[in-house]
mmCIF file of the C-alpha atoms, coordinates in Angstrom:
data_MODEL
# 
_entry.id   MODEL 
# 
loop_
_atom_site.group_PDB 
_atom_site.id 
_atom_site.type_symbol 
_atom_site.label_atom_id 
_atom_site.label_alt_id 
_atom_site.label_comp_id 
_atom_site.label_asym_id 
_atom_site.label_entity_id 
_atom_site.label_seq_id 
_atom_site.pdbx_PDB_ins_code 
_atom_site.Cartn_x 
_atom_site.Cartn_y 
_atom_site.Cartn_z 
_atom_site.occupancy 
_atom_site.B_iso_or_equiv 
_atom_site.pdbx_formal_charge 
_atom_site.auth_seq_id 
_atom_site.auth_comp_id 
_atom_site.auth_asym_id 
_atom_site.auth_atom_id 
_atom_site.pdbx_PDB_model_num 
ATOM 1   C CA . UNK A 1 1   ? -13.948 17.773  -19.463 1.00 0.00 ? 1   UNK A CA 1 
ATOM 2   C CA . UNK A 1 2   ? -14.480 14.687  -21.643 1.00 0.00 ? 2   UNK A CA 1 
ATOM 3   C CA . UNK A 1 3   ? -13.239 11.286  -20.470 1.00 0.00 ? 3   UNK A CA 1 
ATOM 4   C CA . UNK A 1 4   ? -10.253 11.155  -22.870 1.00 0.00 ? 4   UNK A CA 1 
ATOM 5   C CA . UNK A 1 5   ? -9.015  14.545  -21.675 1.00 0.00 ? 5   UNK A CA 1 
ATOM 6   C CA . UNK A 1 6   ? -9.512  13.569  -18.053 1.00 0.00 ? 6   UNK A CA 1 
ATOM 7   C CA . UNK A 1 7   ? -7.545  10.317  -18.518 1.00 0.00 ? 7   UNK A CA 1 
ATOM 8   C CA . UNK A 1 8   ? -4.751  12.241  -20.236 1.00 0.00 ? 8   UNK A CA 1 
ATOM 9   C CA . UNK A 1 9   ? -4.715  14.725  -17.347 1.00 0.00 ? 9   UNK A CA 1 
ATOM 10  C CA . UNK A 1 10  ? -4.537  11.906  -14.823 1.00 0.00 ? 10  UNK A CA 1 
ATOM 11  C CA . UNK A 1 11  ? -1.686  10.193  -16.708 1.00 0.00 ? 11  UNK A CA 1 
ATOM 12  C CA . UNK A 1 12  ? 0.247   13.471  -16.842 1.00 0.00 ? 12  UNK A CA 1 
ATOM 13  C CA . UNK A 1 13  ? -0.408  14.067  -13.173 1.00 0.00 ? 13  UNK A CA 1 
ATOM 14  C CA . UNK A 1 14  ? 1.070   10.682  -12.225 1.00 0.00 ? 14  UNK A CA 1 
ATOM 15  C CA . UNK A 1 15  ? 4.060   10.775  -14.610 1.00 0.00 ? 15  UNK A CA 1 
ATOM 16  C CA . UNK A 1 16  ? 5.125   14.260  -13.534 1.00 0.00 ? 16  UNK A CA 1 
ATOM 17  C CA . UNK A 1 17  ? 4.541   13.797  -9.788  1.00 0.00 ? 17  UNK A CA 1 
ATOM 18  C CA . UNK A 1 18  ? 7.414   13.345  -7.382  1.00 0.00 ? 18  UNK A CA 1 
ATOM 19  C CA . UNK A 1 19  ? 7.937   9.687   -6.328  1.00 0.00 ? 19  UNK A CA 1 
ATOM 20  C CA . UNK A 1 20  ? 6.664   10.318  -2.782  1.00 0.00 ? 20  UNK A CA 1 
ATOM 21  C CA . UNK A 1 21  ? 3.481   11.857  -4.132  1.00 0.00 ? 21  UNK A CA 1 
ATOM 22  C CA . UNK A 1 22  ? 3.010   8.821   -6.397  1.00 0.00 ? 22  UNK A CA 1 
ATOM 23  C CA . UNK A 1 23  ? 3.324   6.650   -3.288  1.00 0.00 ? 23  UNK A CA 1 
ATOM 24  C CA . UNK A 1 24  ? 0.495   8.603   -1.654  1.00 0.00 ? 24  UNK A CA 1 
ATOM 25  C CA . UNK A 1 25  ? -1.574  8.267   -4.845  1.00 0.00 ? 25  UNK A CA 1 
ATOM 26  C CA . UNK A 1 26  ? -1.083  4.502   -4.735  1.00 0.00 ? 26  UNK A CA 1 
ATOM 27  C CA . UNK A 1 27  ? -2.356  4.390   -1.150  1.00 0.00 ? 27  UNK A CA 1 
ATOM 28  C CA . UNK A 1 28  ? -5.323  6.624   -1.999  1.00 0.00 ? 28  UNK A CA 1 
ATOM 29  C CA . UNK A 1 29  ? -6.222  4.415   -4.973  1.00 0.00 ? 29  UNK A CA 1 
ATOM 30  C CA . UNK A 1 30  ? -5.925  1.218   -2.973  1.00 0.00 ? 30  UNK A CA 1 
ATOM 31  C CA . UNK A 1 31  ? -8.129  2.651   -0.192  1.00 0.00 ? 31  UNK A CA 1 
ATOM 32  C CA . UNK A 1 32  ? -10.681 3.747   -2.819  1.00 0.00 ? 32  UNK A CA 1 
ATOM 33  C CA . UNK A 1 33  ? -10.805 0.265   -4.379  1.00 0.00 ? 33  UNK A CA 1 
ATOM 34  C CA . UNK A 1 34  ? -11.153 -1.477  -1.019  1.00 0.00 ? 34  UNK A CA 1 
ATOM 35  C CA . UNK A 1 35  ? -14.064 0.826   -0.117  1.00 0.00 ? 35  UNK A CA 1 
ATOM 36  C CA . UNK A 1 36  ? -15.715 0.234   -3.504  1.00 0.00 ? 36  UNK A CA 1 
ATOM 37  C CA . UNK A 1 37  ? -15.267 -3.516  -3.065  1.00 0.00 ? 37  UNK A CA 1 
ATOM 38  C CA . UNK A 1 38  ? -16.936 -3.286  0.346   1.00 0.00 ? 38  UNK A CA 1 
ATOM 39  C CA . UNK A 1 39  ? -19.879 -1.388  -1.153  1.00 0.00 ? 39  UNK A CA 1 
ATOM 40  C CA . UNK A 1 40  ? -20.247 -3.863  -4.030  1.00 0.00 ? 40  UNK A CA 1 
ATOM 41  C CA . UNK A 1 41  ? -20.008 -6.783  -1.622  1.00 0.00 ? 41  UNK A CA 1 
ATOM 42  C CA . UNK A 1 42  ? -22.883 -5.391  0.450   1.00 0.00 ? 42  UNK A CA 1 
ATOM 43  C CA . UNK A 1 43  ? -24.862 -4.763  -2.749  1.00 0.00 ? 43  UNK A CA 1 
ATOM 44  C CA . UNK A 1 44  ? -24.119 -8.371  -3.785  1.00 0.00 ? 44  UNK A CA 1 
ATOM 45  C CA . UNK A 1 45  ? -22.549 -7.204  -7.056  1.00 0.00 ? 45  UNK A CA 1 
ATOM 46  C CA . UNK A 1 46  ? -19.990 -10.010 -7.182  1.00 0.00 ? 46  UNK A CA 1 
ATOM 47  C CA . UNK A 1 47  ? -18.237 -9.116  -10.478 1.00 0.00 ? 47  UNK A CA 1 
ATOM 48  C CA . UNK A 1 48  ? -17.699 -5.468  -9.472  1.00 0.00 ? 48  UNK A CA 1 
ATOM 49  C CA . UNK A 1 49  ? -16.556 -6.566  -6.007  1.00 0.00 ? 49  UNK A CA 1 
ATOM 50  C CA . UNK A 1 50  ? -13.967 -8.875  -7.581  1.00 0.00 ? 50  UNK A CA 1 
ATOM 51  C CA . UNK A 1 51  ? -12.794 -6.189  -10.036 1.00 0.00 ? 51  UNK A CA 1 
ATOM 52  C CA . UNK A 1 52  ? -12.151 -3.675  -7.224  1.00 0.00 ? 52  UNK A CA 1 
ATOM 53  C CA . UNK A 1 53  ? -10.399 -6.248  -5.062  1.00 0.00 ? 53  UNK A CA 1 
ATOM 54  C CA . UNK A 1 54  ? -8.200  -7.157  -8.044  1.00 0.00 ? 54  UNK A CA 1 
ATOM 55  C CA . UNK A 1 55  ? -7.246  -3.496  -8.476  1.00 0.00 ? 55  UNK A CA 1 
ATOM 56  C CA . UNK A 1 56  ? -6.395  -3.230  -4.761  1.00 0.00 ? 56  UNK A CA 1 
ATOM 57  C CA . UNK A 1 57  ? -4.298  -6.398  -4.998  1.00 0.00 ? 57  UNK A CA 1 
ATOM 58  C CA . UNK A 1 58  ? -2.423  -4.965  -8.004  1.00 0.00 ? 58  UNK A CA 1 
ATOM 59  C CA . UNK A 1 59  ? -1.590  -1.779  -6.094  1.00 0.00 ? 59  UNK A CA 1 
ATOM 60  C CA . UNK A 1 60  ? -0.385  -3.700  -3.052  1.00 0.00 ? 60  UNK A CA 1 
ATOM 61  C CA . UNK A 1 61  ? 1.766   -5.848  -5.356  1.00 0.00 ? 61  UNK A CA 1 
ATOM 62  C CA . UNK A 1 62  ? 3.301   -2.664  -6.739  1.00 0.00 ? 62  UNK A CA 1 
ATOM 63  C CA . UNK A 1 63  ? 3.945   -1.420  -3.187  1.00 0.00 ? 63  UNK A CA 1 
ATOM 64  C CA . UNK A 1 64  ? 5.811   -4.652  -2.465  1.00 0.00 ? 64  UNK A CA 1 
ATOM 65  C CA . UNK A 1 65  ? 7.849   -4.230  -5.642  1.00 0.00 ? 65  UNK A CA 1 
ATOM 66  C CA . UNK A 1 66  ? 8.923   -0.714  -4.584  1.00 0.00 ? 66  UNK A CA 1 
ATOM 67  C CA . UNK A 1 67  ? 10.504  -1.852  -1.329  1.00 0.00 ? 67  UNK A CA 1 
ATOM 68  C CA . UNK A 1 68  ? 14.278  -1.641  -1.228  1.00 0.00 ? 68  UNK A CA 1 
ATOM 69  C CA . UNK A 1 69  ? 15.367  -4.260  1.289   1.00 0.00 ? 69  UNK A CA 1 
ATOM 70  C CA . UNK A 1 70  ? 19.035  -3.197  1.116   1.00 0.00 ? 70  UNK A CA 1 
ATOM 71  C CA . UNK A 1 71  ? 18.180  0.301   2.381   1.00 0.00 ? 71  UNK A CA 1 
ATOM 72  C CA . UNK A 1 72  ? 15.153  -0.491  4.498   1.00 0.00 ? 72  UNK A CA 1 
ATOM 73  C CA . UNK A 1 73  ? 16.419  -3.540  6.340   1.00 0.00 ? 73  UNK A CA 1 
ATOM 74  C CA . UNK A 1 74  ? 14.021  -4.882  8.957   1.00 0.00 ? 74  UNK A CA 1 
ATOM 75  C CA . UNK A 1 75  ? 11.454  -2.129  8.433   1.00 0.00 ? 75  UNK A CA 1 
ATOM 76  C CA . UNK A 1 76  ? 11.262  -3.000  4.754   1.00 0.00 ? 76  UNK A CA 1 
ATOM 77  C CA . UNK A 1 77  ? 10.788  -6.667  5.614   1.00 0.00 ? 77  UNK A CA 1 
ATOM 78  C CA . UNK A 1 78  ? 8.061   -5.786  8.117   1.00 0.00 ? 78  UNK A CA 1 
ATOM 79  C CA . UNK A 1 79  ? 6.251   -3.692  5.511   1.00 0.00 ? 79  UNK A CA 1 
ATOM 80  C CA . UNK A 1 80  ? 6.438   -6.556  3.027   1.00 0.00 ? 80  UNK A CA 1 
ATOM 81  C CA . UNK A 1 81  ? 4.929   -8.910  5.602   1.00 0.00 ? 81  UNK A CA 1 
ATOM 82  C CA . UNK A 1 82  ? 2.137   -6.417  6.257   1.00 0.00 ? 82  UNK A CA 1 
ATOM 83  C CA . UNK A 1 83  ? 1.422   -6.045  2.537   1.00 0.00 ? 83  UNK A CA 1 
ATOM 84  C CA . UNK A 1 84  ? 1.276   -9.847  2.150   1.00 0.00 ? 84  UNK A CA 1 
ATOM 85  C CA . UNK A 1 85  ? -1.077  -10.040 5.113   1.00 0.00 ? 85  UNK A CA 1 
ATOM 86  C CA . UNK A 1 86  ? -3.334  -7.448  3.428   1.00 0.00 ? 86  UNK A CA 1 
ATOM 87  C CA . UNK A 1 87  ? -3.245  -9.397  0.178   1.00 0.00 ? 87  UNK A CA 1 
ATOM 88  C CA . UNK A 1 88  ? -4.285  -12.580 2.021   1.00 0.00 ? 88  UNK A CA 1 
ATOM 89  C CA . UNK A 1 89  ? -7.145  -10.694 3.679   1.00 0.00 ? 89  UNK A CA 1 
ATOM 90  C CA . UNK A 1 90  ? -8.330  -9.325  0.319   1.00 0.00 ? 90  UNK A CA 1 
ATOM 91  C CA . UNK A 1 91  ? -8.295  -12.800 -1.199  1.00 0.00 ? 91  UNK A CA 1 
ATOM 92  C CA . UNK A 1 92  ? -10.240 -14.218 1.765   1.00 0.00 ? 92  UNK A CA 1 
ATOM 93  C CA . UNK A 1 93  ? -12.716 -11.337 1.558   1.00 0.00 ? 93  UNK A CA 1 
ATOM 94  C CA . UNK A 1 94  ? -13.263 -12.091 -2.122  1.00 0.00 ? 94  UNK A CA 1 
ATOM 95  C CA . UNK A 1 95  ? -13.650 -15.833 -1.646  1.00 0.00 ? 95  UNK A CA 1 
ATOM 96  C CA . UNK A 1 96  ? -15.888 -15.752 1.429   1.00 0.00 ? 96  UNK A CA 1 
ATOM 97  C CA . UNK A 1 97  ? -17.591 -12.353 1.082   1.00 0.00 ? 97  UNK A CA 1 
ATOM 98  C CA . UNK A 1 98  ? -16.204 -11.193 4.423   1.00 0.00 ? 98  UNK A CA 1 
ATOM 99  C CA . UNK A 1 99  ? -16.708 -7.413  4.828   1.00 0.00 ? 99  UNK A CA 1 
ATOM 100 C CA . UNK A 1 100 ? -14.706 -7.509  8.041   1.00 0.00 ? 100 UNK A CA 1 
ATOM 101 C CA . UNK A 1 101 ? -11.592 -8.548  6.124   1.00 0.00 ? 101 UNK A CA 1 
ATOM 102 C CA . UNK A 1 102 ? -11.979 -5.555  3.827   1.00 0.00 ? 102 UNK A CA 1 
ATOM 103 C CA . UNK A 1 103 ? -12.356 -3.331  6.905   1.00 0.00 ? 103 UNK A CA 1 
ATOM 104 C CA . UNK A 1 104 ? -9.119  -4.691  8.378   1.00 0.00 ? 104 UNK A CA 1 
ATOM 105 C CA . UNK A 1 105 ? -7.247  -3.918  5.144   1.00 0.00 ? 105 UNK A CA 1 
ATOM 106 C CA . UNK A 1 106 ? -8.819  -0.458  4.921   1.00 0.00 ? 106 UNK A CA 1 
ATOM 107 C CA . UNK A 1 107 ? -7.716  0.399   8.499   1.00 0.00 ? 107 UNK A CA 1 
ATOM 108 C CA . UNK A 1 108 ? -4.180  -0.769  7.830   1.00 0.00 ? 108 UNK A CA 1 
ATOM 109 C CA . UNK A 1 109 ? -3.987  1.185   4.592   1.00 0.00 ? 109 UNK A CA 1 
ATOM 110 C CA . UNK A 1 110 ? -5.313  4.331   6.286   1.00 0.00 ? 110 UNK A CA 1 
ATOM 111 C CA . UNK A 1 111 ? -2.691  4.022   9.029   1.00 0.00 ? 111 UNK A CA 1 
ATOM 112 C CA . UNK A 1 112 ? 0.088   3.665   6.487   1.00 0.00 ? 112 UNK A CA 1 
ATOM 113 C CA . UNK A 1 113 ? -1.333  6.473   4.355   1.00 0.00 ? 113 UNK A CA 1 
ATOM 114 C CA . UNK A 1 114 ? -1.441  8.864   7.337   1.00 0.00 ? 114 UNK A CA 1 
ATOM 115 C CA . UNK A 1 115 ? 2.114   7.963   8.317   1.00 0.00 ? 115 UNK A CA 1 
ATOM 116 C CA . UNK A 1 116 ? 3.459   8.455   4.796   1.00 0.00 ? 116 UNK A CA 1 
ATOM 117 C CA . UNK A 1 117 ? 1.494   11.688  4.396   1.00 0.00 ? 117 UNK A CA 1 
ATOM 118 C CA . UNK A 1 118 ? 3.192   13.001  7.537   1.00 0.00 ? 118 UNK A CA 1 
ATOM 119 C CA . UNK A 1 119 ? 6.608   11.983  6.182   1.00 0.00 ? 119 UNK A CA 1 
ATOM 120 C CA . UNK A 1 120 ? 6.001   13.556  2.771   1.00 0.00 ? 120 UNK A CA 1 
ATOM 121 C CA . UNK A 1 121 ? 4.369   16.764  4.014   1.00 0.00 ? 121 UNK A CA 1 
ATOM 122 C CA . UNK A 1 122 ? 6.670   17.309  6.986   1.00 0.00 ? 122 UNK A CA 1 
ATOM 123 C CA . UNK A 1 123 ? 10.130  16.310  5.800   1.00 0.00 ? 123 UNK A CA 1 
ATOM 124 C CA . UNK A 1 124 ? 12.794  16.442  8.440   1.00 0.00 ? 124 UNK A CA 1 
ATOM 125 C CA . UNK A 1 125 ? 16.270  14.996  8.883   1.00 0.00 ? 125 UNK A CA 1 
ATOM 126 C CA . UNK A 1 126 ? 16.631  11.480  10.244  1.00 0.00 ? 126 UNK A CA 1 
ATOM 127 C CA . UNK A 1 127 ? 16.231  11.191  13.965  1.00 0.00 ? 127 UNK A CA 1 
ATOM 128 C CA . UNK A 1 128 ? 13.643  13.943  14.487  1.00 0.00 ? 128 UNK A CA 1 
ATOM 129 C CA . UNK A 1 129 ? 10.358  12.451  15.734  1.00 0.00 ? 129 UNK A CA 1 
ATOM 130 C CA . UNK A 1 130 ? 7.075   13.366  14.053  1.00 0.00 ? 130 UNK A CA 1 
ATOM 131 C CA . UNK A 1 131 ? 5.099   15.998  16.007  1.00 0.00 ? 131 UNK A CA 1 
ATOM 132 C CA . UNK A 1 132 ? 1.840   14.403  14.794  1.00 0.00 ? 132 UNK A CA 1 
ATOM 133 C CA . UNK A 1 133 ? 2.618   10.699  15.053  1.00 0.00 ? 133 UNK A CA 1 
ATOM 134 C CA . UNK A 1 134 ? 5.029   10.769  17.986  1.00 0.00 ? 134 UNK A CA 1 
ATOM 135 C CA . UNK A 1 135 ? 4.042   13.773  20.124  1.00 0.00 ? 135 UNK A CA 1 
ATOM 136 C CA . UNK A 1 136 ? 5.670   12.523  23.333  1.00 0.00 ? 136 UNK A CA 1 
ATOM 137 C CA . UNK A 1 137 ? 8.986   11.815  21.656  1.00 0.00 ? 137 UNK A CA 1 
ATOM 138 C CA . UNK A 1 138 ? 8.832   15.115  19.785  1.00 0.00 ? 138 UNK A CA 1 
ATOM 139 C CA . UNK A 1 139 ? 8.255   17.022  23.069  1.00 0.00 ? 139 UNK A CA 1 
ATOM 140 C CA . UNK A 1 140 ? 11.263  15.216  24.568  1.00 0.00 ? 140 UNK A CA 1 
ATOM 141 C CA . UNK A 1 141 ? 13.332  16.004  21.487  1.00 0.00 ? 141 UNK A CA 1 
ATOM 142 C CA . UNK A 1 142 ? 12.426  19.697  21.735  1.00 0.00 ? 142 UNK A CA 1 
ATOM 143 C CA . UNK A 1 143 ? 13.214  19.882  25.437  1.00 0.00 ? 143 UNK A CA 1 
ATOM 144 C CA . UNK A 1 144 ? 16.550  18.082  25.055  1.00 0.00 ? 144 UNK A CA 1 
ATOM 145 C CA . UNK A 1 145 ? 17.568  20.431  22.229  1.00 0.00 ? 145 UNK A CA 1 
ATOM 146 C CA . UNK A 1 146 ? 16.423  23.605  23.995  1.00 0.00 ? 146 UNK A CA 1 
ATOM 147 C CA . UNK A 1 147 ? 19.294  23.156  26.435  1.00 0.00 ? 147 UNK A CA 1 
ATOM 148 C CA . UNK A 1 148 ? 21.830  24.024  23.740  1.00 0.00 ? 148 UNK A CA 1 
ATOM 149 C CA . UNK A 1 149 ? 21.997  26.926  21.307  1.00 0.00 ? 149 UNK A CA 1 
ATOM 150 C CA . UNK A 1 150 ? 22.701  24.797  18.278  1.00 0.00 ? 150 UNK A CA 1 
ATOM 151 C CA . UNK A 1 151 ? 21.545  21.491  16.914  1.00 0.00 ? 151 UNK A CA 1 
ATOM 152 C CA . UNK A 1 152 ? 23.524  19.082  14.784  1.00 0.00 ? 152 UNK A CA 1 
ATOM 153 C CA . UNK A 1 153 ? 21.325  16.840  12.648  1.00 0.00 ? 153 UNK A CA 1 
ATOM 154 C CA . UNK A 1 154 ? 23.070  14.837  9.917   1.00 0.00 ? 154 UNK A CA 1 
ATOM 155 C CA . UNK A 1 155 ? 25.831  17.429  9.432   1.00 0.00 ? 155 UNK A CA 1 
ATOM 156 C CA . UNK A 1 156 ? 23.380  20.387  9.349   1.00 0.00 ? 156 UNK A CA 1 
ATOM 157 C CA . UNK A 1 157 ? 24.131  22.733  12.242  1.00 0.00 ? 157 UNK A CA 1 
ATOM 158 C CA . UNK A 1 158 ? 21.239  25.136  12.669  1.00 0.00 ? 158 UNK A CA 1 
ATOM 159 C CA . UNK A 1 159 ? 20.486  27.672  15.438  1.00 0.00 ? 159 UNK A CA 1 
ATOM 160 C CA . UNK A 1 160 ? 17.339  27.236  17.500  1.00 0.00 ? 160 UNK A CA 1 
ATOM 161 C CA . UNK A 1 161 ? 14.393  29.569  17.006  1.00 0.00 ? 161 UNK A CA 1 
ATOM 162 C CA . UNK A 1 162 ? 13.291  31.781  19.844  1.00 0.00 ? 162 UNK A CA 1 
ATOM 163 C CA . UNK A 1 163 ? 10.423  29.448  20.805  1.00 0.00 ? 163 UNK A CA 1 
ATOM 164 C CA . UNK A 1 164 ? 12.781  26.507  21.226  1.00 0.00 ? 164 UNK A CA 1 
ATOM 165 C CA . UNK A 1 165 ? 11.786  24.697  18.070  1.00 0.00 ? 165 UNK A CA 1 
ATOM 166 C CA . UNK A 1 166 ? 14.668  23.603  15.880  1.00 0.00 ? 166 UNK A CA 1 
ATOM 167 C CA . UNK A 1 167 ? 15.286  25.604  12.723  1.00 0.00 ? 167 UNK A CA 1 
ATOM 168 C CA . UNK A 1 168 ? 15.832  22.784  10.227  1.00 0.00 ? 168 UNK A CA 1 
ATOM 169 C CA . UNK A 1 169 ? 16.851  23.242  6.657   1.00 0.00 ? 169 UNK A CA 1 
ATOM 170 C CA . UNK A 1 170 ? 13.859  21.648  4.902   1.00 0.00 ? 170 UNK A CA 1 
ATOM 171 C CA . UNK A 1 171 ? 15.426  22.010  1.489   1.00 0.00 ? 171 UNK A CA 1 
ATOM 172 C CA . UNK A 1 172 ? 18.089  19.424  2.388   1.00 0.00 ? 172 UNK A CA 1 
ATOM 173 C CA . UNK A 1 173 ? 17.570  16.007  0.867   1.00 0.00 ? 173 UNK A CA 1 
ATOM 174 C CA . UNK A 1 174 ? 15.744  13.701  3.263   1.00 0.00 ? 174 UNK A CA 1 
ATOM 175 C CA . UNK A 1 175 ? 16.667  10.071  2.965   1.00 0.00 ? 175 UNK A CA 1 
ATOM 176 C CA . UNK A 1 176 ? 13.718  7.695   3.048   1.00 0.00 ? 176 UNK A CA 1 
ATOM 177 C CA . UNK A 1 177 ? 14.384  5.020   5.664   1.00 0.00 ? 177 UNK A CA 1 
ATOM 178 C CA . UNK A 1 178 ? 12.531  2.203   3.931   1.00 0.00 ? 178 UNK A CA 1 
ATOM 179 C CA . UNK A 1 179 ? 12.451  2.894   0.253   1.00 0.00 ? 179 UNK A CA 1 
ATOM 180 C CA . UNK A 1 180 ? 15.730  4.677   -0.319  1.00 0.00 ? 180 UNK A CA 1 
ATOM 181 C CA . UNK A 1 181 ? 16.133  7.958   -2.067  1.00 0.00 ? 181 UNK A CA 1 
ATOM 182 C CA . UNK A 1 182 ? 13.527  7.048   -4.681  1.00 0.00 ? 182 UNK A CA 1 
ATOM 183 C CA . UNK A 1 183 ? 10.372  6.301   -2.736  1.00 0.00 ? 183 UNK A CA 1 
ATOM 184 C CA . UNK A 1 184 ? 8.420   4.579   -5.449  1.00 0.00 ? 184 UNK A CA 1 
ATOM 185 C CA . UNK A 1 185 ? 10.991  2.730   -7.542  1.00 0.00 ? 185 UNK A CA 1 
ATOM 186 C CA . UNK A 1 186 ? 14.207  0.830   -6.945  1.00 0.00 ? 186 UNK A CA 1 
ATOM 187 C CA . UNK A 1 187 ? 15.350  1.703   -10.450 1.00 0.00 ? 187 UNK A CA 1 
# 
């Protein structure tokens, strides 16, 4: 596939993706640019290092712009602070050629990416802990709900499955706690 066709494919992929998938793409891109910046820093290719750090900064700026503080409240404010911290670390890394600052940002981005991936790939009504990210809370949730024959989660009453796991209607709209119904844009 030639480069024009590939760029057109990528643009179509982004413009037709669901907002939550675009959010994951933003995280993936930012992680990629931080890793490239780290490689270029080690190789002492200053211009390429700066270019990749600039791209990571642009993505983090976009992530800040997508936050909906009215819906997200304190969690949204905390995410904004974390994004600003990452931007500061990227700027310091660029100015002082500090690989360790890039590694801090990469770890934070990976943690957020894994959490959002779990939310996107395992949608569930509010109040149900993540089996992957909160295994202890999820086990407690399952055991507390196995005592009854029905579960009421945000007006959805569903019977329990035979193994005790809740049968949840995954087609129901899941409200995003931080970014509102539209994960990527406040518009």
